[in-house]
ZAKE-265404 format. One line per field, with one value per residue (C-alpha): residue number from 1; chain; y, x negated, z. Coordinates in pm, 1 decimal. Layout:
resi	[NUM:...] $
chain	[A:...] $
Y	[Y:...] $
X	[X:...] $
Z	[Z:...] $
This chain:
resi	[1:2:3:4:5:6:7:8:9:10:11:12:13:14:15:16:17:18:19:20:21:22:23:24:25:26:27:28:29:30:31:32:33:34:35:36:37:38:39:40:41:42:43:44:45:46:47:48:49:50:51:52:53:54:55:56:57:58:59:60:61:62:63:64:65:66:67:68:69:70:71:72:73:74:75:76:77:78:79:80:81:82:83:84:85:86:87:88:89:90:91:92:93:94:95:96:97:98:99:100:101:102:103:104:105:106:107:108:109:110:111:112:113:114:115:116:117:118:119:120:121:122:123:124:125:126:127:128:129:130:131:132:133:134:135:136:137:138:139:140:141:142:143:144:145:146:147:148:149:150:151:152:153:154:155:156:157] $
chain	[A:A:A:A:A:A:A:A:A:A:A:A:A:A:A:A:A:A:A:A:A:A:A:A:A:A:A:A:A:A:A:A:A:A:A:A:A:A:A:A:A:A:A:A:A:A:A:A:A:A:A:A:A:A:A:A:A:A:A:A:A:A:A:A:A:A:A:A:A:A:A:A:A:A:A:A:A:A:A:A:A:A:A:A:A:A:A:A:A:A:A:A:A:A:A:A:A:A:A:A:A:A:A:A:A:A:A:A:A:A:A:A:A:A:A:A:A:A:A:A:A:A:A:A:A:A:A:A:A:A:A:A:A:A:A:A:A:A:A:A:A:A:A:A:A:A:A:A:A:A:A:A:A:A:A:A:A] $
Y	[646.9:824.7:504.7:313.8:591.2:593.2:217.4:250.7:526.1:319.4:13.8:206.1:452.8:206.5:48.0:392.4:512.6:178.8:208.9:547.5:445.5:84.2:157.6:-172.1:-382.3:-672.7:-531.7:-863.8:-833.2:-1023.8:-1160.6:-1256.9:-1071.2:-1319.1:-1227.8:-1329.2:-1496.1:-1152.2:-1061.2:-809.1:-827.6:-996.8:-714.6:-507.9:-430.8:-187.8:-457.9:-618.5:-884.2:-631.2:-375.0:-618.9:-757.8:-416.8:-279.5:-560.9:-536.2:-156.3:-177.9:-447.3:-229.4:80.1:-110.9:-245.6:107.5:235.9:-38.7:-217.4:-531.4:-665.8:-915.2:-636.7:-456.2:-769.7:-799.3:-434.5:-441.3:-770.4:-677.5:-334.0:-490.1:-745.8:-455.9:-284.0:-601.6:-640.5:-285.7:-345.5:-661.1:-472.3:-178.9:-412.7:-568.4:-217.1:-144.3:105.3:67.7:9.6:327.0:458.8:659.7:526.4:754.1:555.1:220.8:324.0:408.0:234.2:-137.0:-83.7:110.6:-53.2:-416.7:-389.3:-155.2:-374.5:-696.1:-540.6:-319.0:-486.1:-492.5:-133.0:-37.8:128.7:173.7:144.8:518.9:568.3:314.3:511.1:839.0:687.6:558.1:909.6:1072.8:813.8:889.6:1262.7:1214.3:967.4:1219.9:1490.5:1261.6:1136.0:1490.9:1562.7:1244.5:1347.5:1694.7:1542.2:1302.8:1002.7:895.4:859.1:916.9:1122.5:947.3] $
X	[-395.5:-617.9:-808.4:-486.1:-367.8:-699.8:-678.9:-327.2:-438.5:-735.2:-519.5:-264.3:-491.6:-752.1:-536.5:-446.2:-807.5:-925.1:-668.4:-808.3:-1172.0:-1144.0:-861.9:-741.4:-1037.8:-910.9:-561.2:-378.2:-23.7:26.7:359.0:209.4:502.4:749.5:1112.7:1335.7:1672.9:1839.4:1658.3:1429.8:1053.4:959.1:723.3:634.3:321.2:173.2:116.2:-212.1:-441.3:-725.9:-531.4:-442.6:-796.7:-963.3:-716.2:-793.2:-1170.2:-1175.0:-970.2:-1200.4:-1504.2:-1343.9:-1238.9:-1591.7:-1730.2:-1490.9:-1603.9:-1268.2:-1399.4:-1345.4:-1080.5:-851.6:-919.0:-827.7:-505.0:-408.5:-495.2:-316.3:-5.2:11.4:-5.3:259.3:486.1:413.6:496.6:819.8:924.5:836.1:1046.5:1343.9:1297.2:1304.5:1628.4:1773.0:1672.7:1399.1:1114.2:747.5:601.4:956.9:1044.2:1231.7:1173.5:1127.1:1119.3:785.6:631.4:796.9:728.8:361.6:305.3:546.2:454.5:79.5:125.2:392.2:194.9:-136.3:6.2:-198.0:-542.4:-486.6:-402.4:-76.2:260.4:588.0:650.7:303.8:384.2:696.4:504.4:235.1:494.8:639.1:297.7:201.2:523.1:442.7:73.0:147.2:381.5:113.9:-163.8:53.2:100.5:-270.9:-365.5:-124.6:-279.0:-629.2:-512.0:-587.5:-223.9:-18.1:325.1:453.6:708.8] $
Z	[1625.5:1375.5:1300.5:1230.8:998.3:816.2:761.0:618.4:383.9:265.2:206.2:4.5:-172.6:-296.5:-570.8:-706.8:-714.4:-858.2:-1136.1:-1232.8:-1243.6:-1357.4:-1603.4:-1752.5:-1640.0:-1432.8:-1389.5:-1415.0:-1284.1:-962.5:-1087.4:-1428.4:-1594.4:-1442.1:-1496.8:-1205.0:-1237.2:-1227.7:-1552.6:-1382.9:-1321.3:-996.6:-885.3:-1191.2:-1389.6:-1137.1:-873.5:-972.8:-834.3:-855.6:-652.7:-376.9:-347.4:-351.2:-96.2:146.4:91.4:128.6:448.4:587.4:517.3:670.6:982.9:1022.5:977.5:1245.4:1482.5:1474.8:1305.1:957.2:1073.9:1190.5:862.7:670.4:869.1:819.9:448.2:382.7:578.7:420.8:76.2:178.9:280.3:-49.4:-244.3:-46.5:-134.9:-502.4:-504.3:-355.1:-594.3:-896.6:-765.9:-737.8:-1097.9:-1006.3:-1257.7:-1172.7:-1020.4:-973.9:-664.7:-363.0:-64.9:253.3:77.7:-74.4:262.4:556.0:486.4:398.8:721.8:966.0:895.2:964.6:1260.6:1420.3:1377.0:1487.8:1762.6:2038.6:1870.2:1758.6:2117.0:2015.8:2185.1:1991.1:1994.0:1842.2:1570.3:1478.4:1480.9:1257.3:1010.8:986.8:949.2:686.6:494.9:483.9:404.7:127.4:-33.3:-15.0:-137.8:-422.7:-546.8:-502.6:-693.7:-969.4:-997.0:-1006.6:-1278.0:-1055.9:-1036.6:-1354.5:-1203.9:-916.9:-707.2] $
């Protein structure tokens, strides 16, 4: 379970850390500033091509380091980012701005999707998936505050 949690944290923390150290270099918005039919951004400016790519690469490397294989890391990283993009899309529809807070919606999709899809290769049971989603939710809240205090994150959610 610890390995799965570590992969989730890598996938979701990498874009934040990359944003701090790389600043505006290569931070092209994934939605190319597209405005949807409802007049709201599709995803928002904080979802970047750089963030998605680095999240997947970092998760692949961590999975390989943990002996889980880069393919599982690629799956976890990609699915976690897909969950994150889904929550961003929903948040924009609800009128919540980029980097705006939505407890649960900010954590559950990016943890539940990769864990549910990769439950067998991770060797997890459904109750462990639910526990991990809850632990991820709490840890992400704590890490977000820590990143804010270290000036790594710009906004606290």
